[in-house]
N, C-alpha and C positions, 0 to 999 in steps of 0.2 A: 503493499499500500503506500509506504514511504517513497519507494522507487518510482511509483507512478506520479506522486506528488511532485517529486524532484524533476521528473521528465516534463510535467506540466508547467512547472515553474521556469524551466529552462526555455521551453517553447515560447512562453509568454515574453521572456526577456528578449529572445531573438526577434520576435514579431515587433516588440517596441523599438528595438534598435533598427530594424528594417524601415519602420514607419519614419523615425527621426532621420534616417539617411535619405529617404526618398524625399522628405520635406525639405531638406537643405541641399538637394541636389541641383543639378544643372540640366537643362534640356537642350538638345542639339539637333533634333531631327526636323530640318526645314527643307522645303523646295522653293525655288524661285517661281513667283507667280506674276511676274511681269508680263505685259502684253508683247506685242511685236517688237517694239524699240527696246535696246538694252538700257538697263538701269545706270544712272550716274555712279553708283557704288557697286563695284565688282567685289562681292563679298567672298572672303576666304575662309572666314569662321563667323558663326553666329551662335549666341548662347542666350538662354532665357533662365533666370534664377530669382527666387527660388522655384524649384519644381517639386511638387505641384504649387501652382499659384493659389493664393487664399483671398477669399472675398474681404474687401476692405483694407487689404495690406498692400504694401509696395512690392513691385517686382521690377526687375531690370533686364532690358534687352541690350546686349552688347554686340555690336557689328564691327568686324575687323575686315579691312580690304583696301582697295584703291579707289579714291574718289576722283572721277574725271571732270567734275565741274564743281564750283563752290556751292555750298548750301546757303541760301540768302534769306533774309528777312521775309516773312510771309510763308515760309515752308511749313507743311502740315504733316501730322502723323494720324492715320486712321487705324483703329484697332477693331476688328469685327470678328465675333465669335459665331460660329455656325453649329447648329445641331440639327441632324437630318436634313442638311443642306439648306436650313432656313436661317436667317440672321436672328440670332437671340441676344446679342450683346454688341454695343456700338459705343465707341469713345473716339473723340476727335480732339486734338490738342495742337497748340502752336509748337512746332518742333523746335524752333530757336529758343522758346521759353524753357522747354524741357532740357535742352542741351545746356543752356546757360546755368541751370540749377546744378549742373555737374562741371561747371568751369569752362565750358566750350561756347564762346559767344559768336553769333553770326555777324559778318559772313564766316562760314567754316571753310578755310582754304582747301584747295585741291590735294595739298600734300598730307592732309589729315588721314591716318590709317585706322583710328579707332573712334567709334561713337558710342557713348553710353547714355541710354535713354531709360530713365526710371519713372514709373507711373504707379498709380494705385489702381487696383482691380476694384471697380465700382461695387459696393455693396448691394446694389438692387439687382443683382444677377442670381441665378438659381445655381446651386451646387448639387453635386452627386450625379452629373452626367458628363460624357465625354464630349467635349466641345473643341472644334478645330478653329484655331485663331489664324487670321490674316493680319499682318503688320505692313501697312502701305504708307510710305513716305513720299511726298511730292514737294518739289521745289516751288517757289513763287511763280515760276513760269509754266507750271503744270507738268514739267518733266518728272519722270519717276526716279527717285533717289534709290529706293528699294522697295521690292514687294516679296515678302517672305511668308510662306504658309507653314504653320506647324502641323505636321502629318498627323499626329495623335496626341494632341495636347488635352488633357482632361482635368477636371476638378474632382473626379471621383476618387475616393480613397484618401483625399486630403485630410491631414489631421491638423487642423488650424486651430 
């Protein structure tokens, strides 16, 4: 009986560690969703953390790559969440304001190799479902800076 209790305690401890590890993890499974024209940022690495994201809490998208055009005032970032191919989450922000909060002021020069974008996941969103997110940044002239789609980004199992 004590052996069974000990095994159960070990299993619970491992599950707890797995949950903490997943919560503080980093997500990297993205695909380019830009239309016909190439994006201004040729992404070599993209991360989203923490993973999973939690309602009402901050998350950061960090893009590394080569910027072929400066990011200018008036640039925007849209975040769309889709469930069963329906938009269930929308957020739109001034990209320059968000970048300035991390010490990068517009215009962002072409030689920039990393953009750190931190936002809060709005609390008026439902949790417990797998939601695919699109992160779409456009410059003031409507050129696409980047469009990246999280392949399987969900809030399910989040221990927030």
